[in-house]
C-alpha positions in Angstrom: 102.8 101.3 92.3 100.3 101.3 89.4 96.5 101.5 89.2 94.3 100.9 86.2 92.0 103.8 85.7 89.0 102.9 83.6 88.2 106.5 82.6 91.4 106.9 80.7 91.8 103.2 79.8 95.4 102.8 81.1 97.6 102.2 84.2 98.8 105.2 86.1 101.8 105.2 88.4 101.7 106.6 91.9 103.9 106.7 95.0 101.2 107.2 97.7 100.8 104.8 100.6 97.0 104.8 100.8 93.9 105.5 98.8 93.4 109.1 99.9 96.9 110.1 99.1 96.8 108.3 95.7 93.7 110.1 94.6 95.3 113.5 95.6 98.5 112.6 93.8 96.6 111.6 90.6 94.3 114.7 91.0 91.1 112.5 91.0 88.1 113.7 93.1 87.3 110.9 95.6 83.5 111.3 95.2 83.8 110.4 91.5 85.4 107.0 91.8 85.4 103.7 93.6 88.8 102.1 94.4 89.3 98.4 94.3 92.3 96.4 95.5 92.5 92.7 94.7 88.8 92.6 93.6 87.6 94.2 97.0 86.2 97.7 97.3 88.5 99.6 99.7 88.0 102.9 101.6 90.2 106.0 101.5 92.2 104.8 104.6 93.3 101.5 102.9 97.1 101.1 102.9 98.5 99.5 99.8 100.5 96.4 100.0 103.3 95.6 97.5 101.4 93.1 95.4 98.0 94.8 95.4 96.2 94.9 92.1 94.5 98.4 92.1 91.7 99.6 89.9 90.1 103.0 89.9 86.5 102.8 88.7 84.5 105.8 87.6 81.0 106.2 89.2 78.3 106.7 86.6 74.9 108.0 87.4 72.0 109.2 85.3 68.3 109.9 85.5 
């Protein structure tokens, strides 16, 4: 599968079956991103379906 990662501005390929495994595979810390599948925010237990459109969005904070 592929996921668009906004921080690097491109799609990344992965083989994981759920969000948690995908983030580990791509070496992305889970507390730094929000994962979206088909325009819905999903949690780390979400299992990907074949036609999911996945985006990894960086969390930005400031003060």
